[in-house]
N, C-alpha and C positions, 0 to 999 in steps of 0.2 A: 791484688789479693790472689794467693796461690790456690789453684783448683785442686780439690781433693776428690779421690774416688771413694764413694760410699760402698763399702765392702758388701753390705747386704743387697744393695741394688745390683752391683756387678755380679754377685752370685746368682741372683734371680735370672738375669739374661743368659748367663752361661748354662744354668740349669735348664732353661727353656730350649736352648740349642741342643743340649745333650738329649733331652726328652724327645725332641724332633727327630734326631738321628736314630735313636733306639727304636722309635715307633716305625720309621721307614725301613731301616735296615734289618732289625731283629724281628719285629712283630709283623712286618709286611703290611702295615696299615696304610690306606690310601693317603697320599701326601696332603690332600685338602683337609681331611680330618686331623692328621698329625699336626699341621700348622695351627689349627684352631686349639687343639689341646695344649700345644706348646705356648700359645698366647695366654691361655687361661693360667697355666703354671707360672708364667712370668708375672702376671697380674696378682695372683695369690701370694707369691713369695715377696713381691714388692709392697704388699700391704693394702692392695685395693679391696674395697668392699665387694661382696657378691653382686650387688645391684650395679656398681660402677663397672665391673667386668662385663656384665651383660650389655650395658649401654655402650661400652667401648667396642664390643664385637659388632653391634649393629652400626655404630658410627663408622668404623673402619671399613666394613663391608660395603655399606651404602655409598660412602664418599668415593671409593675406588671403582666400583662397578658402573656407576652412572655414565662414565665415558668409555671405559675399557670394553665392556660387554658389547656396546654398539659397534666399536671399531673392529674388534676381533671377529664378530659375526659377519659384518659387511666384507671384511677382508677374506674370510673363508669362502663366502659365496662368489666373490670376484675371482678367486683362484680356481674354484671348481669349474667355472665356465671356460677359463683359459686352458685348464688342464684337458677338459673334454674336447676342446676344439683342435687339439694337436699343436698348440702354440709353442710348447717346449721343444718338440721335435723340429718345428720350423726354425726356431732360433738356432738350435744346435747345427742343423744342416747348413744354414746361412753362414754361421761363423766358420765352420770347417771349409766351406767353399771359398770364403774371402781370405782366410789365413793360409790355406793350403795344408797338405799333409805334414810337412816338416814343422809347422808351427801349430799343430793340432792341439797341443796341450794348452797353449795360450787361448785358443778359441774356446776350448771347453771350460777354462777358468772364467772367461767372460760370460759364457752361456750360463754357468752355475750362478754367477753373480746376478744376472738379470732374472733368471727363471725363479729363484728363491724369493723374489720380492712378492709375487702373488701366490706362489705355491709352497706348501710346507716342505721342509727339508727331505723327509723320508719319501714322500710322494714324488717329488721332483727327481730324486736319485733313481728310484725304481723306473720312472718313465724313461730316463735317459740312459740307463744301463745298456740296453741293446746297441746303442751307438758306440759305446766303449768296446763291446764285444766285436762289433764289425771292424773297428779300426785295428784292434789287436790281430784279428785273423788276416787282415790285409797286409799289415806292416811286419808281423811276426815279432814285434817288440813287446816288452813286458806290459801287461795290462795296467800296471801301476803308473806308467808314464802318462796315461790318459785319465785314470780314475782319480788320482790325487789332486790334480788341478781342478777337476769338476767338483770334488768334495770340498776343496778349499773355498771355491766360489760360493757353493751352496751354504756352507757352514758360516761364513762371514756375513753374508747377507741375512741369513736366518737369525743371527744374533745381533747384528748391528743396525739394520735398516728397516724402519716401519714401512708398510703396515704388517710386518710379521709380528706374532703375538708377544715374543720375549721383550724386545725393546719398547713396544707399546706399553706393556705392563710396568716395566721399570720406569719409563718416562712419566707415567701417570702417578706412580707412587712418589717420585721425586719432584713432581710438578714441573717437568722439563718440557720445553717447546719442541714438538715433533719436527718442525722444519729444521731447527738447528741440529737435532739428532740425525736427521737424514743427511744433511750437509757434511757433518763430521763423520758419520758412518761411512760415507763414500770416500772422504778424504783419508781416513785411517784404513778403510777396508781395501782399497786398490793396491797400495804398496805392500800391505800385509799378505794379500792373496798372491801377489807376484812372488814373494819369497817362499811362502809355505806351499804354493801351488806348483807352477812350472819349474822353478829353480830346484826345490826340494825333490820334485818328481823325477827330474833328470838324474839326480844323485841316487835316490832309492831304487829306481827301476833298473839300475846297473848292478845293484846288490841282490835284488830279489826278482827273479823272472817268473811271471805269472801268465798263464795262458787262459784265454776265454773258454767257457764251457762249450760243449758241442751244440750245434745249431738245433733249436727246437722251433716248432711252429708258433708264430706270434700273430696276434690279431693286429692288423694295421688299418688305419683309416684310409678311405678312398681319396681324400684330398685334404690339404693343409691350407690354413689361411696365409696370406702374404705376410712376410716378416715385418714390413713397414707398418702394417696394421697392428700386429702384436706389440711392436715397440711403442707405437702411438697410444695404444690402450693402456699399457703398463705405465707409460709416462704421464698420463692424465692426472691421476690422483697425486702422484709425487710432485709433479710440476705445480699444481694448484696449492699444495701445502707449503712448498718451499717459497713460492711467489708471495703467499700471505705472510710468511715469516720475514722475508727480506723487506717487503714494502712497509711493514709495520715495525721495522727495527730502526735503530738510530742511523743506519746506513743511508736511509732515504729521508730527506728533509721533510718536515711537517707541512711546509707550504707547497711542496712539489705536486701533491695530489689532493684533490678536494676530499673533505672528511666524509661526505656522502658516498663517494666512490670507494674510499677506504673501508667503509662499513660493509659494502657489498663484497669487496675482496676478502674481508675477514669471514664473511658468511660462506662464500663459495670455497675459500681456501681452508675452512675448518675441515679436519680429517673426516668427520661424519658426512658432511655434505659432499666433499670431494669423492668419497668412496660410493656414495649413493649415485652420483652422476656416472662414475666409472662403471658401476654395476649395470645401470640402464643402457649405457653404450655397448658394453660387452654382451648383454642379454640380446640386444637387437642385432648388432653387427656380426657377432660370432654364433648367434643362435638362430633367431628368426630369419635373418637374411640368408643364412646358409641351409635353410629348409629343415632346421631342427624343430620338432613339434614343441608346443608350449608345455604339454604334459611331460615330455622328456626333460625340458629345462627345469621344470618345477621339481622333478625327481632328483636331478643332479644337484641342484642348489639345496634341497632339503637334506640330502644325505651328507652334504658338507658341514652341516651344523653339528653333527655328532661329535667329531673330535674336538670341537671348540669348547664344548661344555666343561670338560675337565680343566682346560687352560683358564677359562673365565673364573671358575670357582677357586682355582689355585691363586689367581691374581687377587681375588677378593680376600682370601685368607691371608695373603701377604700384606694386604692393606690393614687387616685386623692386627697383625703382628706389629706393624709400624705404629698403629694408633695406641697400642698398649705401651710401647716404648715412649711415645710422646706424653701420654697421660700420667705415666709414673715418673716423668722427668729423668728417666734413664738416659735418653738420647741427649738431653742438654748436659748432663753430667759428663758423658763420654766426649761430647763435642768440646767442652771447656778443657777437659784433661788433655785430649790429643792436640788441641790447638796450643796449649801451654808447652808441651814437650816437643812440639814442632813436627808432628806426624801429619802429613797431608791427607785430606779426606779421600783424594784419588787413590793414594797408595793403600789406605785402609779398606776402601771399597773393593779394590782388586783382590787383596789377600783374603778378605772375608768370603767373597764369592768363590774364590779358588779353593779354599779349604772345604767349604760346604759341597762344592762340586766333586772334589776328590773323594770325600767321605760317603756321599749318598748317590752320586751318579747323574741325577737329572740336572741338566743345564737350566731348565726353566725354574725348578725349585731353588737352585743356587742363586739365580738372578733375582727372583722375587724376595727371597729371604734376606739377601745382602742389601737390596733396595730398602726393605723394611727397617733394617738396622741402621743404615746410613741416612735415611730421610730425616730423622730428628736432628742429626748433626748439621744437615744443610739448613734446616729451619732457623737455627740460632746463629748462622753465619751472616754477618752484616753485608759483606762485599761479595757474596756468592752470586755471580751473574747467570743469565740464561745460558751463556756459552759454557760456563763452568758446570752447570747442571747437565748439559748435553754431553760434555766430556766425561762426566761421572757415569752417565748411562752407558757409554761405550766401554769405559774401563771395567765396569761391573760385568758387562757382557764378555769382555776379554777374559776375566778371571773364571767366569762360568763355562768357558770353552776349553779350559785346560785339561790335559791328561785324561782323555776319554779312555776308560778301561772296562773291565768285565761287568761292573754294575751299571753301565750305560747301555741303553738299548741300541744306540747308534753304533757301538762297537760291534755288536753281533749282526746288525744289518749290513755293515761293510764287509765283515768276515764272510757272511753267507753269500752275498751277491758277487764278491770278487773271487770266491773259492779259495781263500787263504786260511791257514791255521792261526791259532791264538798268538803264537810267537811272531809270525809275520804281520799280523794286525797291529801288535804292539810296535813293531819296528817301522811301520808305515803310517797307519791312521792315528795311533796314539801319539807318536812323535810329531806328526803334522799338527795336531790340535795344540800341542804344547808350544811348538814354534809360533803358531798363530797367536796364542795367548800372550807370550812374552814380547813378540814383535809389535803387536798392537798396543801393549802396555807402554813400551818405550816411546812409540809414536805419540800417544796421547800425552804422556808426560812432557815430551818435547814441544808439542803444540801449546800446552798450558803455560810453559815458560816463555813462549814467544808472544802469546796473546794477552 
């Protein structure tokens, strides 16, 4: 039977997206409220009753936030302790020491890749900027030679690898396993970071010479924790989550490990429990043992909860948008249609997130909205595996990373701290994010054809 597009249902979802963009771009309404209004518009135009719309809002919000709010909150607390301890600086200095000055761009790429796991993109960049300045003053080469690789590592991990908020939110909306998301995030992220980081930096730094600003007084910590300690603490939650995924996957025989042991591994390897354990270890090892007062630790971790509030609410609103598409059968209609004409869900997810990102700027909004649109398509696919879901998370994140420009706060953050004008920011940062998006898009498609 030939799948048909219901024009009225298709119009309702397009109208919802248009309303979303107008509210964010023209009216400057907070994205959380804009997503809720767009969801209501879609429901009304699709013929849902007022009571059904209200029930769908509660259902979508509740189902999404039950997991996401806990993980994002725990991740923020974990990152705040690592940030305060000086762990980012420790990693950067260690990488530079091991790689040497000639390969400093590679060291900074790996530093960004690791630091952005527990620390938000903008915070990590601001923390590490003084190291970029120091290198430029010492070598007299363009600041972009060191900044672009660091930014590439930060951007890729921030978008691809949990426990950062973006991939957690998308994975939850798509019901993807975080262990697989981490594995494929690393697998796709490293070659992507190599191309759009050191390789692209070597090219663009010869075209645009940027010097570091004059030295100003900076507050420095008296001592930094050992790099092995920082790597171990960052690796604890990731290792537990991945271990849980692998042991409970078809890769490991059912008879190899007793069921009782598997249940405990599922418990400890659950992202919530893994992050609780990591927080307790970081709190003691990087805080109490280093003579940081408990009052100071409480203050640091409490302040970290502020920025997470908007992300949590945005994620919940994205869940509402998804639930509206499910309950109105719009998702099923689109899934059947795209399946019939041969359009891959991976390709669809990339371009939807890319379009929303370009139009309104926020990568997080683009990721969550695209996840909401594609989730109903996944639900009706019979042979869509956990690996497929993980790849869909990564490819949506790829699309949401594309073409950062003047409506993206990251564009101005980079411009300000590197001391470059808008044209130079387009030529360096914007082009880097575009290479990042298409490079990771191609790699994900290649993996999907092999597996």
